[in-house]
C-alpha positions as CSV (number, residue, x, y, z in Angstrom):
1,X,-75.2,231.3,-127.8
2,X,-74.7,230.6,-131.3
3,X,-76.2,230.2,-134.7
4,X,-77.4,226.7,-135.2
5,X,-75.3,224.4,-137.4
6,X,-77.7,224.7,-140.2
7,X,-74.8,224.7,-142.8
8,X,-73.3,221.5,-141.5
9,X,-76.7,219.9,-141.2
10,X,-77.6,221.0,-144.7
11,X,-74.5,219.3,-146.1
12,X,-75.4,216.1,-144.2
13,X,-79.0,216.1,-145.5
14,X,-78.0,215.3,-149.0
15,X,-76.0,212.2,-147.9
16,X,-78.0,211.1,-144.9
17,X,-79.3,207.6,-144.4
18,X,-83.0,207.1,-145.1
19,X,-85.3,208.1,-142.3
20,X,-89.0,208.1,-142.4
21,X,-91.6,208.8,-139.8
22,X,-93.9,205.8,-139.2
23,X,-93.8,203.6,-136.2
24,X,-90.7,202.7,-134.2
25,X,-89.9,200.0,-131.6
26,X,-91.7,201.0,-128.4
27,X,-91.1,199.2,-125.2
28,X,-92.5,201.6,-122.6
29,X,-95.7,202.7,-124.3
30,X,-98.5,200.9,-126.1
31,X,-98.1,202.7,-129.4
32,X,-95.3,204.7,-131.0
33,X,-95.9,208.4,-131.4
34,X,-96.4,209.5,-135.0
35,X,-93.2,211.6,-134.9
36,X,-91.0,208.7,-134.1
37,X,-88.3,208.3,-136.8
38,X,-87.4,205.0,-138.5
39,X,-83.7,204.5,-139.0
40,X,-82.6,201.8,-141.5
41,X,-80.8,199.0,-139.7
42,X,-81.7,200.2,-136.2
43,X,-84.4,199.7,-133.7
44,X,-85.8,203.0,-132.4
45,X,-87.7,203.5,-129.1
46,X,-89.6,206.8,-128.7
47,X,-91.5,208.4,-125.9
48,X,-92.0,211.4,-123.7
49,X,-91.2,212.3,-120.1
50,X,-93.4,214.8,-118.3
51,X,-91.3,217.5,-116.6
52,X,-92.3,220.5,-114.5
53,X,-92.1,223.7,-116.5
54,X,-90.7,225.5,-113.4
55,X,-89.5,223.4,-110.5
56,X,-91.6,224.0,-107.4
57,X,-94.4,225.8,-109.3
58,X,-96.9,223.1,-110.5
59,X,-99.5,225.8,-111.3
60,X,-97.3,226.8,-114.3
61,X,-97.7,223.4,-116.0
62,X,-95.5,220.7,-117.4
63,X,-93.4,220.1,-120.5
64,X,-93.5,216.7,-122.3
65,X,-89.9,216.1,-123.3
66,X,-89.6,213.8,-126.4
67,X,-86.8,211.3,-127.0
68,X,-85.9,208.8,-129.7
69,X,-83.5,206.1,-128.6
70,X,-81.7,204.7,-131.7
71,X,-80.3,201.3,-130.7
72,X,-76.9,200.0,-131.8
73,X,-76.9,197.7,-134.8
74,X,-75.5,194.8,-132.7
75,X,-78.3,194.7,-130.2
76,X,-77.3,191.2,-129.1
77,X,-74.2,192.7,-127.4
78,X,-74.1,195.3,-124.6
79,X,-73.8,198.9,-125.7
80,X,-70.3,200.3,-125.5
81,X,-71.9,203.7,-124.7
82,X,-74.9,205.9,-125.4
83,X,-74.2,209.1,-127.3
84,X,-76.4,212.1,-126.5
85,X,-75.9,214.9,-129.0
86,X,-77.2,218.5,-129.1
87,X,-76.8,220.3,-132.5
88,X,-76.9,223.9,-131.3
89,X,-79.2,226.9,-131.3
90,X,-80.5,227.1,-128.6
91,X,-83.7,226.2,-130.4
92,X,-82.8,223.4,-132.8
93,X,-84.8,220.2,-132.5
94,X,-83.0,216.9,-133.0
95,X,-85.5,214.1,-133.5
96,X,-86.7,215.5,-136.9
97,X,-83.1,215.6,-137.9
98,X,-82.4,211.9,-137.0
99,X,-81.0,211.3,-140.5
100,X,-78.3,214.0,-140.1
101,X,-77.5,212.8,-136.6
102,X,-77.0,209.2,-137.7
103,X,-75.0,210.2,-140.8
104,X,-72.7,212.4,-138.6
105,X,-71.8,209.1,-136.8
106,X,-71.6,207.0,-139.9
107,X,-68.1,205.7,-139.2
108,X,-69.3,202.5,-137.6
109,X,-69.7,203.9,-134.1
110,X,-73.4,203.0,-134.1
111,X,-72.6,199.3,-134.5
112,X,-71.9,199.1,-130.8
113,X,-73.1,202.5,-129.5
114,X,-76.7,203.7,-129.0
115,X,-77.8,207.2,-130.0
116,X,-80.1,209.1,-127.7
117,X,-81.9,212.0,-129.5
118,X,-83.8,214.5,-127.3
119,X,-85.7,217.6,-128.4
120,X,-84.8,220.2,-125.8
121,X,-87.9,221.7,-124.0
122,X,-89.5,224.3,-126.2
123,X,-88.4,222.7,-129.5
124,X,-89.8,220.1,-131.9
125,X,-92.0,217.5,-130.1
126,X,-91.0,218.8,-126.7
127,X,-93.9,221.4,-126.6
128,X,-92.4,223.9,-129.1
129,X,-92.4,227.4,-127.6
130,X,-94.3,230.1,-129.4
131,X,-94.1,233.7,-128.0
132,X,-94.8,235.4,-131.3
133,X,-91.3,235.8,-132.6
134,X,-90.2,235.2,-136.2
135,X,-86.8,233.9,-137.1
136,X,-86.8,235.6,-140.6
137,X,-88.0,238.9,-139.2
138,X,-85.5,238.7,-136.4
139,X,-82.6,237.8,-138.7
140,X,-83.2,240.6,-141.2
141,X,-84.8,243.3,-138.9
142,X,-83.2,246.3,-137.4
143,X,-81.7,246.2,-134.0
144,X,-84.6,248.2,-132.6
145,X,-87.0,245.7,-134.2
146,X,-85.0,242.8,-132.5
147,X,-85.1,244.5,-129.1
148,X,-88.9,245.0,-129.4
149,X,-89.4,241.4,-130.5
150,X,-87.5,240.1,-127.5
151,X,-89.5,242.4,-125.1
152,X,-92.8,241.2,-126.5
153,X,-91.7,237.6,-126.1
154,X,-90.8,238.1,-122.4
155,X,-94.1,239.9,-121.7
156,X,-96.1,237.2,-123.3
157,X,-94.5,234.4,-121.4
158,X,-94.8,236.1,-118.0
159,X,-93.9,233.8,-115.1
160,X,-93.4,230.9,-117.5
161,X,-90.2,232.6,-118.9
162,X,-88.1,231.1,-116.1
163,X,-88.9,227.6,-117.2
164,X,-86.6,227.9,-120.3
165,X,-83.0,227.7,-119.2
166,X,-80.1,225.5,-120.1
167,X,-80.1,224.1,-116.6
168,X,-83.8,223.0,-116.9
169,X,-82.9,221.4,-120.3
170,X,-80.0,219.6,-118.7
171,X,-82.2,218.2,-116.0
172,X,-84.7,217.1,-118.6
173,X,-81.9,215.1,-120.4
174,X,-81.1,213.5,-117.1
175,X,-84.8,212.6,-116.5
176,X,-84.8,210.9,-119.9
177,X,-81.7,209.0,-119.0
178,X,-83.2,207.9,-115.7
179,X,-86.4,206.8,-117.4
180,X,-84.4,204.6,-119.9
181,X,-82.1,203.3,-117.1
182,X,-78.9,204.4,-118.9
183,X,-76.0,204.5,-116.5
184,X,-73.9,207.1,-118.3
185,X,-74.0,209.3,-121.4
186,X,-71.4,210.3,-123.9
187,X,-72.2,214.0,-124.4
188,X,-71.7,215.4,-127.9
189,X,-72.3,219.1,-128.0
190,X,-72.1,221.2,-131.2
191,X,-72.2,225.0,-131.1
192,X,-74.8,225.9,-128.3
193,X,-74.5,222.2,-127.4
194,X,-71.0,223.0,-126.1
195,X,-72.6,225.4,-123.6
196,X,-75.4,223.0,-122.7
197,X,-73.4,219.8,-122.2
198,X,-71.0,221.2,-119.6
199,X,-74.0,222.4,-117.6
200,X,-75.3,218.9,-117.7
201,X,-71.9,217.6,-116.6
202,X,-71.9,220.0,-113.7
203,X,-75.3,219.1,-112.5
204,X,-75.1,215.3,-113.1
205,X,-71.3,214.5,-113.1
206,X,-71.7,210.8,-112.1
207,X,-73.7,210.1,-115.2
208,X,-71.0,211.3,-117.7
209,X,-68.8,208.9,-119.6
210,X,-67.0,211.4,-121.9
211,X,-67.6,214.7,-123.7
212,X,-67.1,216.0,-127.3
213,X,-67.5,219.7,-127.8
214,X,-67.3,221.0,-131.4
215,X,-67.4,224.7,-131.9
216,X,-67.1,225.5,-128.2
217,X,-67.3,228.5,-126.0
218,X,-67.2,229.0,-122.2
219,X,-70.2,230.3,-120.1
220,X,-68.3,233.4,-119.1
221,X,-67.5,234.4,-122.6
222,X,-66.5,238.0,-123.3
223,X,-69.8,240.0,-123.4
224,X,-68.2,242.4,-125.9
225,X,-67.3,239.4,-128.2
226,X,-63.8,240.6,-128.9
227,X,-62.5,237.1,-129.7
228,X,-65.2,236.8,-132.4
229,X,-64.4,240.1,-134.0
230,X,-60.6,239.4,-134.0
231,X,-61.3,235.9,-135.4
232,X,-63.0,237.4,-138.4
233,X,-60.0,239.5,-139.2
234,X,-57.8,236.4,-138.6
235,X,-60.0,234.4,-141.0
236,X,-59.4,237.0,-143.7
237,X,-55.7,236.9,-143.2
238,X,-55.6,233.1,-143.2
239,X,-57.6,232.5,-146.4
240,X,-55.6,235.2,-148.2
241,X,-52.2,233.7,-147.1
242,X,-53.2,230.2,-147.8
243,X,-54.7,230.8,-151.3
244,X,-52.4,233.5,-152.5
245,X,-55.5,235.2,-154.0
246,X,-55.4,238.4,-151.9
247,X,-53.5,240.3,-149.2
248,X,-54.9,239.6,-145.8
249,X,-53.9,242.9,-144.2
250,X,-55.5,244.8,-147.1
251,X,-58.7,242.7,-146.7
252,X,-58.9,243.6,-143.0
253,X,-58.3,247.3,-143.9
254,X,-61.0,247.1,-146.5
255,X,-63.4,245.6,-143.9
256,X,-62.6,248.5,-141.5
257,X,-63.3,251.0,-144.3
258,X,-66.6,249.4,-145.3
259,X,-67.8,249.3,-141.7
260,X,-67.0,252.9,-141.2
261,X,-69.1,253.8,-144.3
262,X,-72.0,251.6,-143.2
263,X,-72.0,253.4,-139.9
264,X,-73.1,256.6,-141.5
265,X,-74.5,255.5,-144.9
266,X,-76.4,252.2,-144.7
267,X,-77.2,250.3,-147.9
268,X,-80.8,249.4,-148.7
269,X,-80.8,245.8,-149.9
270,X,-83.7,244.9,-152.1
271,X,-84.8,241.5,-153.3
272,X,-86.9,238.6,-151.8
273,X,-85.6,239.4,-148.2
274,X,-85.0,243.2,-148.1
275,X,-82.9,244.6,-145.3
276,X,-80.9,247.7,-144.4
277,X,-77.2,246.9,-144.4
278,X,-75.8,248.7,-141.4
279,X,-72.5,248.0,-139.7
280,X,-74.1,245.8,-137.1
281,X,-76.2,243.9,-139.7
282,X,-73.1,243.4,-141.9
283,X,-71.2,242.2,-138.9
284,X,-73.9,239.7,-138.0
285,X,-73.9,238.3,-141.6
286,X,-70.1,238.2,-141.6
287,X,-69.3,236.3,-138.5
288,X,-72.4,234.1,-138.2
289,X,-73.5,233.2,-141.7
290,X,-70.2,234.0,-143.3
291,X,-68.1,231.5,-141.4
292,X,-70.8,228.7,-141.0
293,X,-70.1,225.4,-142.9
294,X,-66.8,226.7,-144.3
295,X,-64.5,223.9,-145.4
296,X,-67.1,221.2,-145.9
297,X,-66.6,221.5,-149.7
298,X,-63.3,223.4,-150.1
299,X,-63.6,223.8,-153.9
300,X,-67.0,225.4,-153.8
301,X,-67.6,229.2,-153.6
302,X,-68.4,230.4,-150.1
303,X,-69.4,233.7,-148.6
304,X,-66.1,233.8,-146.7
305,X,-64.1,233.0,-149.8
306,X,-65.7,235.8,-151.9
307,X,-65.4,238.4,-149.1
308,X,-62.0,239.9,-149.8
309,X,-63.0,240.7,-153.5
310,X,-66.4,242.0,-152.3
311,X,-64.8,244.3,-149.8
312,X,-62.2,245.6,-152.3
313,X,-65.0,246.4,-154.9
314,X,-66.9,248.3,-152.2
315,X,-63.9,250.3,-151.2
316,X,-63.5,251.3,-154.9
317,X,-67.1,252.5,-155.1
318,X,-68.8,249.4,-156.6
319,X,-71.4,248.2,-154.2
320,X,-73.1,245.7,-156.5
321,X,-71.0,242.7,-155.2
322,X,-71.7,243.8,-151.6
323,X,-75.4,243.9,-152.2
324,X,-75.3,240.4,-153.8
325,X,-73.2,239.1,-151.0
326,X,-75.6,240.4,-148.3
327,X,-78.6,239.0,-150.2
328,X,-77.0,235.6,-150.3
329,X,-76.0,235.8,-146.6
330,X,-79.5,236.7,-145.6
331,X,-81.1,233.9,-147.6
332,X,-80.9,230.7,-145.4
333,X,-84.2,229.3,-144.5
334,X,-85.3,229.4,-140.9
335,X,-84.0,226.4,-139.0
336,X,-84.4,226.9,-135.3
337,X,-87.1,227.9,-132.9
338,X,-86.2,231.6,-132.5
339,X,-88.7,231.9,-129.6
340,X,-86.7,229.4,-127.5
341,X,-83.4,230.8,-128.8
342,X,-84.2,234.3,-127.5
343,X,-85.7,233.0,-124.2
344,X,-82.7,230.9,-123.3
345,X,-80.2,233.5,-124.5
346,X,-81.8,236.2,-122.4
347,X,-82.2,234.0,-119.3
348,X,-78.7,232.5,-119.4
349,X,-76.0,234.6,-121.1
350,X,-73.8,237.3,-119.4
351,X,-74.9,240.9,-120.0
352,X,-73.2,244.2,-120.1
353,X,-75.6,245.6,-117.5
354,X,-77.1,244.5,-114.1
355,X,-80.1,242.3,-114.7
356,X,-81.8,243.7,-111.6
357,X,-81.5,247.3,-112.9
358,X,-84.4,249.2,-114.6
359,X,-84.4,249.4,-118.4
360,X,-83.1,253.1,-118.3
361,X,-80.4,252.1,-115.9
362,X,-79.4,249.1,-118.1
363,X,-79.2,251.4,-121.2
364,X,-76.9,253.7,-119.3
365,X,-74.7,250.8,-118.2
366,X,-74.6,249.4,-121.7
367,X,-73.6,252.8,-123.2
368,X,-70.8,253.1,-120.6
369,X,-69.5,249.7,-121.5
370,X,-69.4,250.6,-125.2
371,X,-67.6,253.9,-124.4
372,X,-64.9,252.0,-122.5
373,X,-64.4,249.3,-125.2
374,X,-63.0,251.3,-128.1
375,X,-62.8,249.4,-131.4
376,X,-63.5,245.7,-131.5
377,X,-61.5,244.1,-134.2
378,X,-62.4,245.9,-137.5
379,X,-65.6,247.2,-136.0
380,X,-66.8,249.9,-133.6
381,X,-67.8,248.5,-130.3
382,X,-71.4,249.5,-130.9
383,X,-71.4,248.0,-134.4
384,X,-70.1,244.6,-133.3
385,X,-72.2,244.5,-130.2
386,X,-75.2,245.1,-132.3
387,X,-74.1,242.3,-134.6
388,X,-74.8,239.7,-131.9
389,X,-78.3,238.2,-132.2
390,X,-78.1,236.9,-128.7
391,X,-75.8,239.4,-127.1
392,X,-75.0,243.1,-127.0
393,X,-78.2,244.9,-126.1
394,X,-80.6,242.3,-127.7
395,X,-82.0,241.4,-124.2
396,X,-81.9,244.8,-122.7
397,X,-85.7,244.9,-122.2
398,X,-86.0,241.3,-121.0
399,X,-87.9,241.0,-117.7
400,X,-85.7,240.6,-114.7
401,X,-86.0,237.3,-112.8
402,X,-84.1,235.7,-109.9
403,X,-82.2,233.2,-112.0
404,X,-78.7,231.9,-111.4
405,X,-76.9,232.1,-114.7
406,X,-74.5,229.4,-115.8
407,X,-71.4,231.7,-115.6
408,X,-72.2,232.3,-112.0
409,X,-72.0,228.6,-111.1
410,X,-68.7,227.4,-109.7
411,X,-69.4,223.7,-109.3
412,X,-66.5,221.6,-110.5
413,X,-66.7,219.7,-113.8
414,X,-66.2,215.9,-113.8
415,X,-62.8,214.5,-114.4
416,X,-63.7,212.6,-117.6
417,X,-62.1,212.5,-121.1
418,X,-63.0,215.7,-123.1
419,X,-62.3,216.5,-126.7
420,X,-62.7,220.1,-127.9
421,X,-62.7,220.9,-131.6
422,X,-62.6,224.3,-133.3
423,X,-62.3,225.5,-136.9
424,X,-59.6,228.1,-137.3
425,X,-61.8,230.1,-139.8
426,X,-64.7,230.1,-137.3
427,X,-65.7,233.5,-136.0
428,X,-68.8,232.2,-134.2
429,X,-66.9,230.0,-131.8
430,X,-63.3,230.9,-132.4
431,X,-60.2,229.1,-131.3
432,X,-59.7,231.5,-128.4
433,X,-63.1,230.5,-126.9
434,X,-62.5,226.8,-127.6
435,X,-59.3,227.0,-125.6
436,X,-61.2,228.6,-122.7
437,X,-63.8,225.9,-122.9
438,X,-61.2,223.1,-122.8
439,X,-59.4,224.8,-119.9
440,X,-62.4,224.3,-117.6
441,X,-61.9,220.5,-117.6
442,X,-59.2,218.6,-115.7
443,X,-58.3,216.5,-118.8
444,X,-59.2,217.9,-122.1
445,X,-57.7,217.8,-125.6
446,X,-58.1,220.8,-127.8
447,X,-57.8,220.5,-131.6
448,X,-57.8,223.4,-134.0
449,X,-58.7,222.3,-137.5
450,X,-57.3,224.5,-140.2
451,X,-59.4,225.7,-143.2
452,X,-62.7,225.0,-141.5
453,X,-65.4,227.2,-140.0
454,X,-68.3,226.6,-137.8
455,X,-68.1,223.5,-137.2
456,X,-65.2,221.3,-138.3
457,X,-66.8,217.9,-138.0
458,X,-67.7,217.6,-141.7
459,X,-64.4,218.5,-143.3
460,X,-64.0,216.2,-146.4
461,X,-60.8,214.3,-145.6
462,X,-62.3,212.2,-142.8
463,X,-59.5,213.2,-140.4
464,X,-61.8,214.9,-137.9
465,X,-64.4,212.1,-138.1
466,X,-61.7,209.6,-137.4
467,X,-60.4,211.6,-134.4
468,X,-64.0,211.8,-133.0
469,X,-64.7,208.1,-133.6
470,X,-61.5,207.0,-131.9
471,X,-62.3,209.4,-129.0
472,X,-65.8,208.1,-128.6
473,X,-64.5,204.5,-128.5
474,X,-61.5,204.9,-126.3
475,X,-61.6,208.4,-124.6
476,X,-58.4,209.2,-126.4
477,X,-58.3,211.1,-129.7
478,X,-55.0,209.6,-130.7
479,X,-52.7,211.4,-133.1
480,X,-54.4,214.6,-134.5
481,X,-51.7,215.7,-137.0
482,X,-53.8,214.7,-139.9
483,X,-55.7,218.0,-139.6
484,X,-52.7,219.5,-141.5
485,X,-54.0,217.8,-144.6
486,X,-57.4,219.6,-144.6
487,X,-57.3,221.6,-147.8
488,X,-57.7,225.4,-148.0
489,X,-60.9,226.9,-149.3
490,X,-61.4,228.5,-152.6
491,X,-60.9,232.3,-152.6
492,X,-61.9,234.7,-155.3
493,X,-58.8,236.5,-156.5
494,X,-58.6,240.2,-155.7
495,X,-57.2,242.3,-158.5
496,X,-55.3,245.5,-157.7
């Protein structure tokens, strides 16, 4: 349900191995598709698998699911495993980011492991979905504009809307596995991928070798997102304590004060991407953009590291730093297919209303839930609920369909090795949600990585990469105490 790992992928891009887009090794078709990546030192096989858009309804058409199978460097030896990652979203394609995916596993694991890149249905080369939504407009628009965009998308898709679920994507992945005759997969989920991969494991347990979940959350997450709001306050306390540059409790108090003011007196933000900074918009920028990619370069200035000083200035009546902060937070370029993001979110995630109710009934149920909630962290319930791009009331006008949502499924998960990682500055998928995700498996190891946000894989010491590599090879993460050496992030000093 989360923001894609655009920050982590952006860090990787600069250091990624060379990947171009001419022909690749192709065993099952006469010619390689034009989109097939070339990865230095590796054979790559690409193709598509035709899948029904909606099972049992052939009249609704098919989806051609694209894959790129990056073979291990030592092809003369049997593969020790086949790693199948998903980088988040929902809505993030993977094949066009082959360079980043390979670099993320640049610790030698691809010497004897294959890498299977699949564009989820509705993204990239897998018949990218277009229901008229705009990621930039959705990110910066008002909540009403977001609700209207979601409603138009659902109306445009009509009956086809039910074809875009995490369960359908999981079955697509298994169809690709079957086509390639791969006995088992090592599932590697990041952000939304930590939601998708357990669904795959529930539906196809006998095909799972092991699972890595980085930046994880459970399917039955709190619909009010209290852990996320509380994690944002915890992140402020932690960066202040570890840096000595500010007082954490004062920063949380300042956040509460600024939120209360934005509730009644929003700020107009000008510039290349204008927006109205309300409590909900500020909350969205804070916990999604503000804690993404934190810790990848500890010495560099980050949105989270500057936040305590920005809040203090705003409390004192100087909104210039706050305007600059919001402008920077709203600047990231579109990265995911927002059409698929909205469709999967509205089809799959828990809601604060009954999905078979009418829209007026849903609105009444939603308001009642807010009234019961009280404050959520340093926010009002309405403010933080509205901060959720894929939660709160974003999907309140989504068409009702007879779909079983993942949190309603009780099928046991396979008893395989599982590693769950979380950054302790992450408010998108906080430690509390990672612990819940780990608890769903019979044998899972949970590791909280200090001084990192969403997600911790690319912290600079190599500790986390080493833990992941050992786990991928052996199913055992080994000693994890090296995470204590991950350095704190830079924090702008707050002057009293």
